[in-house]
N, C-alpha and C positions, 0 to 999 in steps of 0.2 A: 536458315533461321534457327537459332538456338532455342532451346526449351525454356519456358519460364521457370524460375526458381521460386518455389512456394515457401513463404515464411508465415508462421503462426505467431501472432503478438498479443499480449494481454494489454489491453487499454484502459481497463477499469477493474478494480478490486474493492469489494466491500467487506471489511473486516470487523469482528468483534474482538476488542482488545481490552485486556486488564492492565492498567498503568499505575505507578505510584503517583501520589499528589504532585510530586516534583519529579521532573519538570512540568510546568503548567501545560495546558493543552496548546497554548500558543507556541511555546518553545519546542514541545514535542512535535508539532505539525512542521515547524521550521526546519527542524533536524530531518524529518522524514522527506521533506521536499528537497533536501540535498542529494537524495539517492538518485543515481543515473536512471533516466527514463521516466521520472515522475514530473509531471507538469503541475498538478493541482492536488491540494489535500483539503477535504471537507471533514471536519471532526465534530462530533456532538457527544456531550457527556450523557450517558444513560442512567448511571447509578453511581452513588458515591457512598463509601463506608469509611471506617475510622482511618484506614491506611492506604486505600486504593480507589480508583475510579474505573468504571467500565465505560469505554467509549466505542462509538461507531465511527469507523474510518472509511471515507469514500475517497480512494486514490485514483486520479486520472492521469494517463501518460500515454506515451507512444510505444513503449516497449518495456512494461513494468516486469521486474523479476521478483517473484514472491520471495526467493531465498535472500535476496538482498534487503527487502523490506523487513522480513522476519529477523534478520541479523541486526538491523538498525533499531528495531523495536526492542530487542533483547538487550542491546547495548544501553538503551534508555531506561532499562529496568522493567520493561513490560513483557507481555505474553500474549500471543494470539490465541483467543478461544476457539475461534472458527472463521472460516471463509464463508461469508453469507451470500455472496453473488460475485460473478466475474463477467466481463465483457471480453471476448476474444475475437480477433479479426484475422482473416487470411489476406495476405498481401503477395501478389505475383510480381516478381521482378524478372525483367527480360535482360539477358546479358548480351 
């Protein structure tokens, strides 16, 4: 019998993000939902100023890659302030 292969997966991220007013939170969420591994986006506006919005992003998925999320946010004109929470799961695969 072969040994199980252990894989560590990120299944939820909670991010504090600064974004411009455009794209809207709906369009911003839709674009992030296109990132591989993302299944669900929950976005809430926490603060609004003259040119930006601070939003809380809750991202659920099966294998979320923070680097790809960060790149997508940057391409949309935003920046991650902080990673406020994460859910990580260990999965054992048998070969």
